[in-house]
N, C-alpha and C positions, 0 to 999 in steps of 0.2 A: 340329594337332588331336591330342589325346592320347586313346588308347583306355582305357576303364575295364576292369576285370577280366572282367566279363560279356561285353563285346564281343570281348575277346581270346579267351575260351573259345569263343565262337560262331564266330569266324574259324578257329580251330584245328579245330573240328568240321567246318566246311565243307571244309577242306583234306583231312581224313580221309575224308569222304564222297566226295570227288572221286577218291580212290584205289580206290573200289569198281570202277571201270571198268578198272583196271589188272590184267589177269589174272595177271601174274607176281607182283604184290604180294599179291593175295588168295589165291594158291596155297599160301602158307606162313602159319604162325601169326603173329599180330601181337603183338610184345613191346615193352616200353618202349624197348629199345635200337634196334629197327627204326624205331620212330616217331622217336626222336631223330635217327638218321642220315638218314632220308628227309626229315623236315621241318626238319632243322637247328635243333633246339630243345634245351633243357636237360632234365635228368632230372626235376626236379619238375614242370615244365610238361607233359612227356610223361606222367607218372603221373596228373596231373589230367585230361589229355585222355582217357586210357583210362578213368578213373573216370566221367567225364561221358558218354563214348560208351557205356559199359555201362548207365548210368542211362537213356539215351535209346533203348536197344535197337539201337544201331548195331553194337556188339561183344557177343559172348557169351563168357563165361569158359569155358575148357576144363574138362571134368569131372574129368580125371585130374591136370592140372597147373594150379594157380591162377595161375601166372605167364604162361600162354599164353592168347591170345584169338583169336577167329575172327570174321569179319564175319557178321552175321546174314543169313540167307537170306530172312527175311520183310520186310526193309527195302527 
């Protein structure tokens, strides 16, 4: 069975949401490279994941540095 692009993005979002329980992971800003290393995915996929997570309210972009993200406390 082959996943379509939407299913792949949903799977990645679920993996990212699972990291919310990891206190060590959420203690630091979420960057593209951290996502790449932790989920073992490529750059473009990590960028799309961060964009989708921002759109769904899972991540919030840092006010001072647009390359940094933080988990939303309201989710």
